[in-house]
C-alpha positions in Angstrom: 52.2 -71.0 40.6 48.8 -70.0 41.7 45.7 -69.2 39.5 43.3 -66.4 40.1 39.7 -67.6 40.7 36.6 -65.6 41.1 35.5 -64.9 44.7 33.7 -67.9 46.2 33.1 -69.9 49.3 36.1 -72.2 49.5 36.8 -72.2 53.3 36.8 -75.9 53.9 36.3 -78.3 55.7 33.3 -77.3 57.7 31.2 -79.1 60.2 28.2 -80.9 58.7 25.5 -80.2 61.2 21.8 -80.9 61.4 19.8 -78.0 62.9 16.5 -78.7 64.6 13.8 -76.1 64.8 10.1 -75.9 65.9 8.3 -75.3 69.2 5.8 -78.1 68.7 5.4 -81.3 66.8 3.4 -79.7 63.9 6.4 -77.5 62.9 9.4 -79.5 64.0 12.0 -79.9 61.3 15.6 -80.8 60.5 17.8 -78.8 58.1 21.4 -79.6 57.2 23.7 -76.6 57.5 27.4 -76.2 56.8 27.5 -72.4 57.0 28.0 -72.3 60.7 30.7 -71.7 63.3 31.9 -70.1 66.5 31.9 -66.3 66.9 32.9 -65.8 70.5 33.8 -67.9 73.6 32.8 -65.5 76.4 29.8 -65.2 76.0 29.5 -68.4 74.0 28.1 -67.3 70.6 27.7 -69.1 67.4 26.0 -68.7 64.1 24.2 -70.5 61.3 23.4 -69.0 57.9 20.2 -70.0 56.2 18.6 -69.2 52.9 15.2 -67.3 53.4 13.5 -69.7 50.9 14.3 -72.8 53.1 11.2 -74.3 54.7 12.8 -74.0 58.2 13.6 -70.3 57.8 10.2 -68.8 58.9 10.0 -71.4 61.8 13.5 -70.3 62.9 12.6 -66.6 62.6 9.4 -67.0 64.5 10.7 -69.0 67.4 14.3 -67.6 67.6 15.6 -70.8 69.0 17.4 -73.8 67.4 19.6 -76.8 68.3 22.9 -77.6 66.5 23.3 -81.4 66.3 26.8 -82.5 65.5 26.8 -85.4 63.0 28.8 -88.6 62.7 29.9 -91.0 60.0 27.0 -93.1 61.1 24.6 -90.2 60.5 26.1 -89.3 57.1 23.1 -90.5 55.0 20.6 -88.8 57.3 22.7 -85.6 57.2 22.7 -85.5 53.4 19.1 -86.6 53.0 17.9 -83.8 55.4 19.8 -81.3 53.3 18.2 -82.2 50.0 14.6 -82.9 51.0 12.2 -80.3 52.3 10.3 -80.4 55.5 7.2 -79.2 53.7 7.1 -82.6 52.0 8.5 -84.9 54.6 8.6 -85.6 58.3 12.4 -85.9 58.4 12.5 -87.4 61.9 10.3 -90.3 60.7 11.9 -90.7 57.3 15.4 -91.0 58.7 14.3 -92.9 61.9 15.8 -90.1 64.1 14.5 -89.5 67.6 13.4 -86.0 68.7 14.5 -85.3 72.3 13.1 -82.7 74.7 15.7 -79.9 75.0 16.6 -78.6 78.5 16.4 -74.8 77.8 15.0 -74.2 74.4 11.7 -75.5 73.0 13.2 -76.8 69.7 13.9 -80.6 69.9 17.3 -82.2 69.6 18.3 -85.4 67.8 18.9 -88.2 70.2 21.3 -90.0 67.8 23.6 -86.9 67.7 26.6 -87.2 70.1 26.6 -83.5 71.0 23.6 -81.1 70.8 24.0 -77.4 71.3 20.9 -75.4 72.4 20.9 -71.9 71.0 18.8 -68.7 71.3 18.9 -66.2 68.5 20.2 -62.7 69.4 20.4 -61.1 66.0 19.5 -61.9 62.4 21.7 -60.2 59.7 20.6 -60.3 56.1 23.7 -60.8 54.0 22.6 -61.7 50.5 21.8 -65.4 49.6 21.8 -66.3 53.3 20.7 -64.6 56.5 23.1 -65.1 59.5 21.4 -66.1 62.8 23.8 -65.1 65.6 22.9 -67.0 68.7 23.9 -67.5 72.3 24.7 -71.1 73.4 22.4 -71.7 76.4 23.0 -75.4 77.0 24.9 -78.4 75.7 23.8 -82.0 75.8 26.7 -84.4 75.5 26.2 -88.2 75.1 27.7 -90.1 78.1 29.4 -92.7 75.9 31.7 -90.1 74.4 32.8 -88.5 77.6 36.2 -89.6 79.0 35.6 -90.8 82.5 39.1 -89.7 83.6 39.1 -86.2 82.2 35.5 -85.4 81.7 36.3 -84.2 78.2 34.2 -85.0 75.1 36.1 -87.5 72.9 35.7 -86.1 69.4 37.7 -88.9 67.9 35.5 -91.6 69.4 32.4 -89.8 68.2 33.7 -90.1 64.5 32.4 -86.7 63.6 31.4 -85.8 60.0 32.8 -82.8 58.0 31.8 -81.3 54.7 34.3 -80.2 52.1 33.2 -78.6 48.8 30.2 -80.9 48.2 31.7 -84.0 49.8 31.4 -85.6 53.3 34.4 -86.9 55.1 35.4 -88.3 58.4 37.7 -86.3 60.6 41.0 -88.0 59.6 44.1 -88.8 61.7 45.0 -87.1 64.9 48.1 -84.9 64.3 48.6 -82.9 67.6 46.8 -81.1 70.4 46.6 -77.4 70.7 50.0 -76.0 71.6 51.9 -79.2 70.7 54.3 -77.3 68.3 55.8 -75.4 71.3 55.5 -78.0 74.0 58.8 -78.7 75.8 59.8 -82.3 76.2 62.9 -83.1 78.3 63.9 -79.4 78.5 63.7 -78.9 74.7 60.9 -77.5 72.5 59.2 -80.3 70.6 60.0 -80.2 66.9 58.0 -83.3 65.8 54.7 -83.3 63.9 52.8 -84.7 66.9 53.1 -85.1 70.7 
């Protein structure tokens, strides 16, 4: 039996990401965001949703560029800390001993310690209520060599030990169950019926 609850944000888990903004050292900041995701694959579009009262909001709106830095289990403390402390009071890079890197296409820095950094340019801002949605084009991706499979050239998400956020709690990614399409993959002339491949 199911209970009726009032409408709320219960689509979990979500990526726990650190977004970097700022065109120069005086305004560079890190904000932790979980309201984010993919919108379209061609062209590559994504979004982040940010409260207007956040310190990074006017920086983001002025420069119209940002970097999504995927986080890992190792970066869990920094991810949480950057979400509960304000850039108006702290230099988050210094406080969390994170290294700002020079992005290839956008002027916002990326976090060297992040395994995958997605450079984004804002195309549209949509005010929605508590948050404004920043719809952005992915203009470059920086992937850490140590997580790239030398045989396939693919980024190894499992090896990176990515961090996710679920209703106020951080978690690792969990066990591998199956790749995309495993439920219909044929093995030995028969469709696979097992939970994994």
